C-alpha positions as CSV (number, residue, x, y, z in Angstrom):
1,M,-22.6,-13.4,27.0
2,A,-22.3,-11.5,24.0
3,L,-23.5,-13.2,20.6
4,W,-21.6,-11.0,18.4
5,P,-18.2,-10.7,18.9
6,P,-17.3,-6.5,19.4
7,L,-17.0,-4.4,16.0
8,N,-12.5,-3.2,15.8
9,S,-12.2,-0.3,13.2
10,G,-10.6,-2.6,11.0
11,M,-14.5,-4.2,10.1
12,L,-15.8,-1.0,10.0
13,V,-13.2,0.4,7.6
14,R,-13.5,-2.6,4.8
15,T,-16.9,-3.1,5.6
16,G,-17.2,0.9,4.2
17,H,-14.8,0.2,1.6
18,T,-17.0,-2.8,0.4
19,V,-19.9,-0.7,0.7
20,L,-19.1,2.1,-1.2
21,T,-17.2,0.3,-3.3
22,W,-20.2,-1.6,-5.1
23,G,-22.5,1.4,-4.4
24,I,-20.7,3.5,-6.9
25,T,-20.8,0.5,-9.4
26,L,-24.5,0.5,-8.5
27,V,-25.1,3.9,-9.6
28,L,-22.9,3.8,-12.5
29,F,-25.1,1.2,-13.8
30,L,-28.6,2.2,-12.9
31,H,-28.1,5.8,-14.0
32,D,-27.7,6.6,-18.1
33,T,-24.5,6.4,-18.5
34,E,-22.5,3.8,-21.1
35,L,-23.0,0.6,-19.1
36,R,-26.6,0.6,-19.7
37,Q,-26.8,1.7,-22.9
38,W,-24.4,-1.6,-23.7
39,E,-26.3,-3.7,-22.0
40,E,-29.8,-1.9,-23.8
41,Q,-27.7,-3.0,-26.9
42,G,-27.1,-6.1,-26.0
43,E,-23.4,-5.6,-25.5
44,L,-22.5,-7.4,-22.2
45,L,-18.6,-8.0,-22.9
46,L,-17.5,-4.2,-21.8
47,P,-20.1,-4.3,-18.7
48,L,-18.7,-7.7,-17.1
49,T,-15.4,-6.7,-17.7
50,F,-16.0,-4.0,-15.9
51,L,-17.4,-5.8,-13.0
52,L,-14.4,-8.3,-13.0
53,L,-12.0,-4.8,-12.6
54,V,-14.3,-3.7,-9.6
55,L,-14.3,-6.8,-8.2
56,S,-10.8,-7.7,-8.3
57,S,-9.7,-4.9,-7.1
58,L,-12.1,-5.3,-3.8
59,L,-10.5,-8.7,-3.2
60,L,-7.0,-7.1,-3.7
61,Y,-7.7,-4.8,-1.2
62,L,-9.1,-7.2,1.3
63,A,-5.8,-9.4,0.6
64,V,-3.8,-6.6,1.4
65,S,-5.6,-5.6,4.5
66,L,-5.5,-8.8,6.0
67,M,-2.4,-10.2,5.2
68,D,0.5,-10.9,7.5
69,P,2.7,-7.7,6.6
70,G,6.1,-8.6,7.4
71,Y,5.8,-9.3,11.5
72,V,9.1,-10.1,13.0
73,T,8.4,-13.0,15.3
74,T,11.2,-13.7,16.6
75,Q,11.3,-14.5,20.2
76,P,12.8,-11.8,23.0
77,Q,15.9,-13.7,24.6
78,P,15.8,-13.9,28.4
79,Q,19.8,-12.8,28.6
80,G,20.2,-9.0,27.4
81,E,22.8,-10.2,24.5
82,P,21.7,-11.9,21.1
83,K,21.9,-15.5,20.1
84,E,25.3,-16.1,19.1
85,E,23.8,-17.2,15.9
86,Q,22.0,-14.4,15.0
87,T,25.3,-12.3,15.7
88,A,27.3,-14.0,13.3
89,M,24.6,-13.7,10.2
90,V,24.8,-9.9,11.1
91,P,28.2,-6.9,10.2
92,Q,29.1,-6.3,13.7
93,A,29.5,-3.0,12.1
94,I,25.4,-2.8,12.4
95,P,24.3,-3.0,16.1
96,L,20.8,-5.3,16.9
97,R,18.3,-2.9,18.2
98,R,15.9,-4.5,20.8
99,C,12.2,-3.0,20.3
100,R,11.2,-1.2,23.3
101,H,7.8,-1.9,23.4
102,C,7.4,-6.2,22.3
103,L,11.3,-6.8,23.2
104,V,12.2,-8.3,20.0
105,L,15.6,-8.3,18.5
106,Q,14.7,-5.7,15.2
107,P,16.5,-7.1,11.6
108,L,17.3,-3.8,9.5
109,R,14.7,-1.6,7.9
110,A,12.1,-2.9,10.8
111,R,10.0,-0.6,12.9
112,H,7.6,-0.8,15.5
113,C,4.2,0.1,14.8
114,R,2.0,1.4,17.2
115,D,-1.6,0.6,15.6
116,C,-0.5,-2.5,15.0
117,R,1.7,-2.9,18.1
118,R,3.7,-5.3,16.6
119,C,7.2,-4.7,14.5
120,V,7.1,-4.7,10.8
121,R,10.1,-6.0,8.6
122,R,10.6,-3.3,5.7
123,Y,8.3,-1.4,7.2
124,D,6.8,1.9,4.8
125,H,3.8,2.7,6.8
126,H,0.5,2.3,8.2
127,C,-2.3,2.5,5.9
128,P,-5.4,3.6,7.9
129,W,-7.8,3.1,4.8
130,M,-6.5,-0.6,5.0
131,E,-6.4,-0.4,8.6
132,N,-3.1,-2.8,8.2
133,C,0.8,-1.8,7.8
134,V,2.1,-1.9,4.8
135,G,5.6,-3.9,5.2
136,E,7.8,-6.5,3.5
137,R,5.6,-9.3,3.3
138,N,2.4,-6.8,1.6
139,H,3.9,-4.0,0.1
140,P,4.3,-5.4,-3.9
141,L,0.2,-6.1,-3.7
142,F,-0.1,-3.0,-1.8
143,V,1.0,-1.5,-4.9
144,A,-0.4,-3.6,-7.7
145,Y,-4.1,-3.0,-5.7
146,L,-3.0,0.9,-6.5
147,A,-2.6,0.2,-9.9
148,L,-5.5,-1.6,-10.4
149,Q,-7.8,0.5,-8.9
150,L,-6.7,3.8,-10.3
151,V,-7.4,1.9,-13.5
152,V,-11.1,1.2,-12.6
153,L,-11.6,5.1,-11.0
154,L,-10.6,6.3,-14.2
155,W,-12.8,3.9,-15.9
156,G,-15.8,4.9,-13.6
157,L,-14.7,8.4,-13.8
158,C,-15.4,7.9,-18.0
159,L,-18.8,6.1,-17.3
160,A,-20.1,8.6,-14.8
161,W,-19.2,11.7,-17.3
162,S,-20.9,9.9,-19.8
163,G,-24.5,10.5,-18.1
164,L,-24.0,13.4,-17.0
165,Q,-26.4,15.6,-19.7
166,F,-26.4,19.4,-18.4
167,F,-29.9,21.2,-19.0
168,Q,-31.7,24.0,-17.4
169,P,-33.3,24.3,-14.9
170,W,-30.6,23.4,-12.9
171,G,-33.3,22.3,-10.1
172,L,-34.7,19.6,-12.5
173,W,-31.2,18.7,-13.3
174,L,-30.4,18.4,-9.8
175,R,-32.6,16.1,-9.2
176,S,-32.3,13.9,-12.1
177,T,-28.5,13.7,-11.9
178,G,-27.0,15.1,-8.5
179,L,-26.1,11.3,-7.4
180,L,-24.9,10.7,-10.8
181,F,-22.8,14.4,-10.0
182,T,-21.9,13.3,-6.3
183,T,-20.3,9.8,-7.7
184,F,-18.1,12.0,-10.3
185,L,-16.8,14.1,-7.7
186,L,-16.1,11.3,-5.2
187,L,-14.2,9.6,-8.3
188,S,-12.8,12.5,-9.2
189,F,-11.0,12.8,-5.5
190,F,-10.4,9.1,-5.3
191,A,-8.6,9.1,-8.9
192,L,-6.5,12.1,-7.7
193,V,-5.5,10.7,-4.7
194,V,-4.8,7.0,-5.8
195,G,-2.9,8.6,-8.9
196,L,-0.5,10.4,-6.5
197,L,-0.1,7.4,-4.0
198,L,1.1,5.1,-6.7
199,A,3.5,7.6,-8.2
200,S,5.1,8.5,-4.8
201,H,5.7,4.3,-4.3
202,L,7.2,4.2,-7.7
203,Y,9.4,6.4,-7.2
204,L,10.3,5.3,-3.5
205,V,10.8,2.0,-4.7
206,A,12.6,2.4,-8.2
207,R,14.9,4.3,-5.4
208,N,14.8,1.3,-2.9
209,T,13.5,3.4,-0.3
210,T,10.9,2.9,1.9
211,T,8.1,5.7,3.1
212,W,9.1,6.1,6.3
213,E,13.0,6.0,5.2
214,F,12.4,8.8,2.9
215,I,10.7,10.7,5.7
216,S,12.7,10.5,9.0
217,S,16.1,9.7,7.4
218,H,17.3,11.9,9.4
219,R,16.8,10.1,13.1
220,I,17.6,6.7,11.6
221,A,20.6,5.0,12.8
222,Y,21.5,3.6,9.9
223,L,20.9,6.2,7.7
224,R,21.4,9.6,9.3
225,Q,25.3,9.1,9.2
226,R,24.9,8.3,4.8
227,T,24.9,11.2,2.3
228,S,23.2,8.5,-0.6
229,N,21.0,5.2,-0.1
230,P,22.7,2.1,1.2
231,F,20.3,0.2,-0.1
232,D,19.8,1.7,-4.1
233,R,21.4,-0.7,-6.5
234,G,19.9,1.3,-9.2
235,P,16.3,1.8,-10.6
236,T,16.1,-2.1,-13.1
237,R,17.4,-4.2,-10.2
238,N,15.4,-2.2,-7.4
239,L,12.1,-2.5,-9.6
240,A,13.2,-6.6,-9.8
241,H,13.9,-7.1,-6.5
242,F,10.7,-5.5,-5.1
243,F,8.4,-7.2,-7.4
244,C,10.4,-10.6,-8.2
245,G,12.7,-10.7,-5.2
246,W,16.0,-11.2,-7.6
247,P,18.6,-10.4,-6.5
248,S,18.4,-11.3,-3.3
249,G,20.1,-10.8,0.0
250,P,19.8,-9.4,3.5
251,W,19.6,-5.9,4.1
252,E,22.3,-5.9,5.8
253,T,24.5,-7.2,3.9
254,L,23.6,-4.5,1.0
255,W,24.6,-2.0,4.0
256,A,27.6,-3.5,5.0
257,E,28.8,-3.6,1.2
258,E,28.0,0.2,0.8
259,E,29.9,0.3,4.1
260,E,33.0,-1.1,2.8
261,E,32.4,0.3,-0.7
262,G,32.3,3.9,0.8
263,S,36.0,3.6,3.3
264,S,37.9,2.1,0.1
265,Q,36.9,5.3,-1.7
266,V,37.7,7.6,1.6
267,V,41.2,5.7,1.7
């Protein structure tokens, strides 16, 4: 009998993220950067603030990575037809779909994730760096994590640059600051990736669409026959609903309202 449970990909990814985060932070503190200069001068407010931001970003990462993204928990029915109370709450123009993998009735905007082996409400995408889906429940926290992580990366980038003093001979310079220069390159790459991710997600949120819907709208039954996004209510209302849950309501209702508006315009 094994004393330790087998390591899964989620544990490896989260451990790698944690080790990399604290490793980069340690490099910034050990080299002759502004962090070290502040410590030597007894100015501890900014170093402590930086540490607090790093810790907050790490905890937010773990929260998004470990939480339920909004799994569909409806149990499959023994009969082929859905229950009357389920169909009564959904406009008849929208047929309920039964997932062919986990056999649950999928609400609108839900999708089955093959990595998680579950259906996720308002599915956005499966994030390999989180080793978790981004869905209805954790999508706002995911965007907040990207924003906080970008602040930490940009600050770390400035700190790493403050410790890079270029001089010759290059061999001596590389031995003395090679690790800090590598950290600078890593921070530059991560900041670029996180910045692009944050900008793209804010754009999609402002349009009330998901990554999956944006990329695969031509393959999605409730979108491919539409010329516009049926869930879009303007950037202000979309952002208010995403971050604050206002105005609330099922997606089926918004879809049906858009359907009725389109029919009335045709008439």
